[in-house]
N, C-alpha and C positions, 0 to 999 in steps of 0.2 A: 098493503105487506108487501114487503119484498120477499125476493124469492129466498134468501138466505133465510128467513123465519121460517116461511112457508114449509119447506123442504124438511124443515126440524119434524114436523110432525108431533110438535109435543102436547100433550094434553095439557098440562099446566102452565102453559103460555097462555095470557089472557088476551093476547093479539089474535088466537089460532081459535078463538070461538067468537058468538056473535052476542058480544056483551053490550045491551043499550045504553049502559053507563061510560063506555069508550068514547073517548074523546071524537068529535064531528071531524076533526082533522085527518082519522085514521080511515085509511080505505076498508070497505066492506070485505069481509072474509069470504076465501072462494066455497062457490056453489056443489062443486063437483073434483073429484079428481084427475079431471082431463084439465080443467081449467089451473088446477094446481101446476102440472106438469108443463102447461106453456106460459106459465110464469117465471118459470126456473130456468136461470143463466147456464146455460150447461159449462161455461168456464169457471163458474165459482161455486163449485159443489162444495159446501161446508156441514159441518154437526155430526152427531155421535156416529149414524148410520154412512155418512158418505166417507171418500178417502181423505186420509189427512191433510189437513192445510199444510202448507209449506213455512214453517215459523224458521224466522230471521235466526243466527245462530246468534247467542248471548258471548260477549267478551271473553276470551281465551283465560283460564284460570290458571293458577299458579306463580310459585316462586319467579320462574324467568319471566313469564308475560308482566309479573310486576314490577321487578326489576328495568323491563324492557320500557315501559312506560314510564318510570321514574326518570329516564334518558331521554324521554321524548319522543319517543317512536309512534306512529301514527297505528291507531289500530289496525287497521286494514293491512298495514306491514305485518302485524305480529301474529293477524288469523292466517297468514300466508305462510308465515314461516312455520306456524305449527302443523297446517294440515302437510308439510313437506319433509316433519320432522328437523327442523333446522333452528329451534329456538337457542339450543346452545351455542351454534355459529354466530348467528345476528347478536347474540351478548358480543360474542369476543370481539364482533367486529365494532360493535357499537361502545366497548370498553378500551379496546385500542385506538379509537378515531383520534388523532390528533384535535387540536385548537381547531377555533375557526379558519380556514384558509381566507385570504385578501390579497394575496399578491398574486401575479400573474409572471411571465417569466422575464417579460421585460423591467418591470417594476422591483422584481426581485433581483438584476442586473444593478438597478439605480441605487438599490438599500444595499448592498453588500461591496459595490466597487467592481464586481468579478464581469466579466462579460457573459451573454448569455452562451458562448459557445462552451467556455471553460462552465458553466452552469449543467448545461445539458452534457456534457462529458462526466461530471461527476458523477450527476444522478442514473447514468447510463450505470457507469464504473459501481455504484452501488446495487445494483441491479433492480433498479427502479424507472417504471416508463414516464419519460418525458413527455410533461405535459404541452396540447398542444396552442399554439397562438392563440392567446385571451382566455385560456382558462385558469380561474383561478387556484391554484392546488397549492402555495406556499405558505406556510403560516409566520408568524413572529421567533417560533424557535429555529425554524428553518433557516431565516435570517440570520441569527446570531450564530448559527454554526457556521453558515458558508463566509461569514465576516472575520471569526474568527482562523478558519482554515487559510481566507486569503490573507491577512495579516502574516501568516506564519508562513508563506509563500514568497509574500514582497519581501520580508527582512532576512530571507534565502535558509532560514533553519530546517525546511525540508525544502525539497523541490516539486514543482509540479508531476513529475513521473511517478515520485514517490509516493506522494498522495493518492495518483491514480493507483498505483499496484495495492498501497493498505488498504483503499475503497474497494477493490474487487475482494480483497479477503476476508474483509468486516462482511459485505453484504453477500457475498455467498456463504457463509461461516450462521449470519444470521438468518438468513433463507431458510437453510434446513433448520433450525431449530423452528422458528413460525411453523413451517410443514407439518413436522414431527408434531405440534402441538396440537394442528388441526386435526391430523389424523388421528390424534388420541383423543379428543373429544369428538369425534364424527364417527370414531369406531361403532358399525350399529351391530345389532344381533341377528347372528343367523337363524330365521324359524323355518329354514327348509327341512320337510322332514317330521316336524311337530306335530301332535294334537293340536285339538283346541284348546285344551288345559294346557298343554306346554308354551302356546300362543300369547294364553291370556296372560300365566306366568310371567313370561320374560318381557311383556309389556310393563306390568307391574315393577317387575325390577326397575325396568328402562325409566318408569317414570319417576322411582324413587332414586335414582341414582341423577336425575335432572333436576330434583329437589337440594340434593346434597351439592350440584354445584352450583347451583342459584346460591345458595350460601359462601360459598368460595368464591366464586366469580369475580366480586369487589378487589378480591385480595390478588387477584390472579397477576395480573400486569405489573403492579410496584413488584411484589414479591418475586418475579421472574426478573425484573430489571434489575433488583439486589444482588440474585444469586449469580446472574450472567456476571456483574460487575465483579464481584469475589472469587468468581474461578476464574477469571479473564488474570487476576492480579498473580491468583498461586501458579498458574501456568506459566506467566513471564518471567515470574522469580523463579522458576524450576528452570527455564530456557536458559535463562543469562547463567545462573548457577553453573549448568551443564555445559554451556559454552565455555566460563573460566575454567574450570577444572580440567577440561580436554587440552587448553592451551597451554595451562601450566604444565600438565604433563608431559608436552613435546608432543601431543598427537596431532595427526593431519585432522583442522577441521572439515575437511571434506569426504574424508574415508568413512563409508558407513557400511553397512551389512543390509543389503535390500532382499526381501524375504517374501514371497507368495505363498498364499493355502488356498487351495482350490477343492470344493466340495467335489466328489467322485461323483457322476451321474447323475447330477443334479438336472441336468435336461429333460431325460427321461422321468425322473421323478415326477417333476412338475407337470407332465400330460397325463399323470397316472392320479394324483389329487388334487383337492378344490383349492379356491384360490385361499380359503381362510385357513386351512390346512397348511399351505402353500408360506403362507405369510409366516405361521407357527414357525416352521422350520427356518427360515431367513433370520426371526426373532431369535431363536435358539441358536443357531450359527453366529448372530452377530454378539449375543452376550458372551459367547464361550471365546471368542477372539478378542474382545475388548478386555474382559478378566484377564486371561492369559498373558496377552501380550502386555497389558499394562503392570500386572503384577512383579513381571518379570525385566522391566526396567526398558521396554520396547515402546515403540509410537504407534499407534495403527494413524496411516497415511489417508488412507480412504479405503471405503466398501466397494468392490465392483460387482453387484449382484451376489452372485453365489463365489465369490474371492474374496480375499483381503491380502491388501498390502501393507506391509510395514516396514518398519525401518529401525537400526539397534548400530548403537557406535561402534560395537568391539564383538568379537566372532564368537567367544564363549558364551555370550547371553544370548547371543542369536541362535547358537545351536541351543541352546537350553530352552527358548522358545519353541523350535521348530520341533524338538521333539516331543516337547510338552501337548502341542497343539495334536503332533497325530496321536499321543494316546489319549486326550480327553477325549477325540472326538470319536474313535475308536469304543472308547468306552460307554459312550452315549449310546443306548438303543433306539432312539426317536432319530438320530442324522445318520446319515452316510460317512465314510470314512473322508478324511483329507489325503491329499501330498501335498508334499513343501519343495519349494526350489530355493534355494541359499546361494547369491554371488556377495561379493564384496568387492569394494575400491572405491577410486575417488567417483563423486557424483556432482552434480549440478543442483544445489537446494532455491528454490526459488520460491514462494509462497504457500508454504507448508507443503510443497510436493516436491519430490528428488526426480533427476531426470539422467541420462545420461545411457552408457553402454552394459553397466552394472545393472539396473535395472531391466533395460533387453534380457540382457542372460538370465536372470531370476524368473524371469516371466517365460522364458522356453523352457527352463528345465523344470518347472511344475507341473509342465504336460508331458514331460516323459518321464515323470517318477511312478512308480506304484503306489496303488491304494495305499494308506498307512505307512509313507516311506517319507523320507527326507534325503533329495540328492542335491549334492553342491559341487560347487566350482572349485577347482585346482587351488585358487587363491583361500578360499574357507579352510580345507585342507589342510593348507601349507601352514597357516596361520596356529591351528589346533594341532597340529602335530608335537606327542609326547604328551600330550593330557590324558591321563589315566583314566578318565571317566566316560572316556570316547573311543568308539571303536569303529573301522572304515571298512570298506568293502568297494574297492576299485573296481569299475565295471571297464574300464579300457577308454578309448577314444571314442568319441559320436559325433558323429554329423549334426550340429545345432542349427535350424533354419536361421538363414541368414547375417551367420556368424562363422559356421566352418567346424571342422573338428576340433575338438576340445577334449581332454581329461575328464572324466567325471567319477564321482565320488557317492555312495553310499553313507549317510550319517547313522550309528547306532551307539546306542548305550554300551558300554564297557558288560557290563553284566549280562544282559541281552544277549550280547556277542557270544556269551561262555555256553547259553544254556542250547540243548539240541536243538538243530535248526528244524522247524514246521514243514510239512510236504509243503504248504504254499512257499515257503521260501526256496526251496529245493528246486522246486517247479520255476521259478523265477532265475533260479539262477544258469536254470538248462535253456532257458529260453535265450538268455543272454550270451551263452556260449555258443550257442545255434545263429544268432547274430553274430557275434564276431567271428566266426568262424566262416559265415559267407561273406560278410565283408572283405576278409583276409584273402577268399578264394578269388574274388572279383578284382581284387586290388592286384593279387600275381596275374593272373591271367590278362590283365591289360598292360602290366607292366611285360610279361611277355611277347606279347604281338609288336610291342614297341619295341623289342630286343632284334627279333626278325626282321621289321621294318627295316632301323639301323643297319644288320648286317646286310640284307640284299640290296640297300641303297649303297654300300662301299663295295659289295660285288658288280655293281650294274656299271659303276662309275666311267670306267674303260669304253665301254660301249652305248654309253647313254646319245654320243652326238649321232651314230650309225642308225641306231634302233632305239630310238624311244618306248618307253613303257611304262604302265603303271605297275604298282606293288599289288598283291596278292587281294590285300583287305580293300584296296581301291576297286581292284577289276570286280569284286563282292558285292560292291556296292554299300561298303559299312566306312563310314567317317568317321576318325579315330579321332579326331580334335572335337568332333562334337559331345565326348562324352556316353555314346552309344554302345554298348557293350553288346556284340553281338550275338555271344553265347548265351548270354541271360536275360537278355531281354531288356536290364537296367537301363535308365538315364541319370549317369552318375554327376549329371553339372545341373540338374532340375531340380535338386534339393530333395528329392525325394528317398533320401537314406535308407535303406532297410533296416538299420539299426533302429531309426526314431521313425517309423511307420510304424510302430504297435505290434501287438504278439501274433507271431506265427500261425496258421494255421495248424493241424495237428499232422494232419498227410501232405503237408507242402514240402516236399523234397530239394535239396541244393542240388543245383546240376552238377554232373560227373564232369570234372577238366577233362580225364581221358575220354571220354565218349564222345566230350563235343568237340573238343578239337583235334582227336585221335581218326576222326574220319577225315578230316581235314589234310592231315600227314598223311594217311592212308594211300590216299588219292595222288599224292606226290606231283611232280612235273610232267605227268602223263594226263593229267584233267586240264592243263594249261598250256596251250601251244608257245604261247612266248616264254614260260619258263621251258621247255622242251627245246626249245631253239637256243636261249640263254644257254644252256647245259651243254650242248652240242659245241658251241662255241667255244666254252671253258675248256673242255677235253683236246679240242683241234689245237 
């Protein structure tokens, strides 16, 4: 009798009792417990009183697993995906998989008439990985597509550079669509902080969603292909119509209003909340941006983290979009305020993006704007001159990084400008006035030093050959050409403009020009021997 049965100790088992009618081929039953213990193999304890034996897991159940089996996926691969909660992603990967690949790169070149270099360049432009030599990564659909492109290039209907440009646009756009779909499918449940019952409920809900996805998955790829084709045709029609309308109206096609809207305090917020809450904030931010900009006639150029860049053909529409963004985010309790910068002028439009000094100006203005306000360049202000729906507050010239000093203007609605000003707006005005006064004072102080230097240079001209000397500023170690203001300590050429460096601290006082320069004048010629000698020479 084997140890597996002996260890069971079951009195009803006929093999555990001395039965004279038992088959003579069976071993005799054990005579003592010691004999039983010796006959048991310690590596195979089984039976009702021993540890549970390892049971081989059965096949994965559910609609997703059945769908994968129908696609010919091995059972081991299904089980591995189930353990990692990736069954939905495996379904997408299998359903999106093209037909069987039978061509390597050189065979593809022979079939299409294109060189391997052109095929590789096209594949990289589409954002796809170029296969290694000998890898069969191309199928019949790839041959048909690239053969058509090759014929169009040969007939000079399109040139090769334009082909690669369009491939980059198509590849980047469709890559975003694919990643967005995968993110939506893979979005898991956050079970942190949940008790056992809530975790079980979350798992049950996830399994229910998986079954629903199993029903919809076979329709996913063909439906998305149909949607993308329809939406692309709609966008193509709208873009062509807008370009024709602008040219018929005599407008410059390159003239665009560029805007940036930036979430205030997003960096600090991202350090205070969890990743799921942060994702909700970004999702809400993007939803409001797309809804507002698209509804009012603008185009979202791109999302840059906590910032949206948009383009509008006309200044009035851009002003309405900018004010609406500031108002909608201010009214949303779940989001921080936004600040908006607007600039207009000619831009370079390429691959659905815009480039040029106008873009740089708008991106700089958004960093200077107060929360829930819209800061505009002089060109936008001039284009909307006389529009009764808007009001303006000029804040004077401001030094913009990498651009220089330019006049800036705060855009408001006319009815809002007529209302009594809030304490926040009054504080902003006082801050702007202090900054403007400080900048003006520094400029005047610097101009005064230059006038004194020129006057002393003229007075010392007859005696330069006999007694060469330096000006008082050079003697004191200050370099007037470097932009360093000795009275205030500000470097006026470094780009750190007090007006653009953020709000001043309440206890920060502007240096007194009388106290800072009066000490220098009070010392007079007696403080400098060279000046005393020159004064004696002039009296003689």
